[in-house]
C-alpha positions, 0 to 999 in steps of 0.5 A: 280589413275593414273598419267596423263599429261596435255600438254597446260594450256590454257582455254581448257587444264586447264579445262581438268586438273581441271576435272580429278584432283579429281580422278587422280595425275595431272601435267600440262605443258606449256611454259607460266608460268602465265598460270601454276600459274593460274591453281594452283590457282584454284587447288594446288593439280595439279603440273605444269611444264614449258615445250617447246614442240618443244623440242622434246627430253625434251618433250619425257623425261617429259612425260615419268613417265606418264600413259596417255597424254592429248594434248591441244597445238595450231594447228600449233604444234599439229602434231609434238607434237603427233608424239613425244608423240606416239614415246615415247610409251605414249597413248594419247588423242588429241585436237589439230586442226592441218592441217595434216592428223592424220591417216598418223601416224597410222602405227607409233602408231601400231608400238609403240604399242599406241592408240591415239585418235585425234580430240577429242573435240566437233566439230570435236569430238562428231559430230563424235562420234555420226555419228560413232555410227549411221553409225553402226546401219543404212545407212546413206545418209546425215550427217550435223554438225552445230557448233559455239562458241558465246559470250552471249553479242554481241560486235561490230564489230565482235560479236564474242569472241575466246575461243581458240587461235585467230591464230587457228580461222583464220585457220578455215577462210582461210583453204579451206573447203572440203565436200562431195556431191553425193559421190564426194569431193568438195573443196571451199574457207572457208567462202563460202555458207553463209546461215541463220538458226534458233536455238532454244533458240538462234535465227538467226545465219549465217552458212558457210563452214569450213574444219571440216569434217577432218577424216570423209572424209577418214573413211566415204567415203560411205556416199554420202553427208557430210557437216560441217559449223560454226555458228556466229551471223549475220554480222560477216562473211562479216567483216571477209571476207573483212579482208581476201580479203584485205590481213589481213591474208596473211602470206608474210611479207610486208616492212613498213618503213624499218620494215618487218611485216607479216600481219597475225601476225599484225592481230592476235595480234589485234584480240587477244585483240578484241576477248579475252574472259575475265575471267568469261565472259559468252558464249555458245556452240551451235550445231546441228547434223543431220543424215538422211537415206532413212527412218529416220532423227536424230537430236541432239541439244547441247546448253551449257552455261558458268558454273558459279559455276566452272567459266568454259567456255562452249567451254572449257567444251564441248571440254574438257570433251569429251577428258577427257571421252576418256581419262577415257575410255582408262584407264578403257580399254574399247577400247584397239585397237592400232593406231590413231583413230578419234572419229568416230572410237570410237563412233561406239562401243556401249559401248564407245558411251554410256560411253561418253554420260553418262560422259557428262550427269554427267557434265550437258552437254546434247545432246538432240536427236529428231527422225523423220520418212521419 
């Protein structure tokens, strides 16, 4: 039994803690006391610590007694938190969607003899793992990842609920999107190139560019065509684009009746209430991964729904359990290299790929595979 600390007691951090608590001694750390109380109500064997991760000395002291760290903090503080964990000499699996390039601290992790698996969720995460596996088997010409978290019941005007922080969702909607076309990196505004796709058992969804390739741009430069797009119910992105273009996502303060207000803060506060996923509200995660060579096309489909038995959201399951699978992989010494590793560099090892797939299947998360000759 290992000693695990989960940093971040939000929806996904809580799901990770509850997943591993049956086999390990688990402590959850968060600055929000209410979030900590909530997780203890679900499993009183899980201990909690109130922690401000931005106090780096306290963070380093807090994680010192633990065997491994699961990091689930908001993206804006993810990179610095990860650096502190690495400097403390702790192996870590991270799901923070931070804008910085995690590979920039690969050497730092090697110096501290640390293994850090980053972006280890559903997307980025499982899409990378699947790509990494097939990249070791065939010469890939095209990779496409379509992914979205959707409420089961549509609510006007947005037809959307956020399973994580609205700030991180808005970051997806504002950060320029990079994709690879004919071997060249193309940069377009987020939410561009809106297209409609038919998804089995779901229906028509709209797809649009987001900056989801992340590490793949650097680790898979030999694949000439790579793209990641987010999926939402039709009509969602038109409303978001209107907010963006009208200035609601701006970060520069404006003065209203003598008070300085940052439009992004105001918008996030409004959208937090509008997009808040209520306790036990049903939602689903939908993903389609397409990998093509000159000879074959491989498609993985995922449709995962809210788990009524455990009260766990689909996004928390599909994201969090990928991370806990990677954590167990490290604890079982099935991956022992030192440095920073995005998921595609884990998935390229057949043993690791099969281990993670089996771990998810045990939790009733199924990636269904189709294969066609071209």
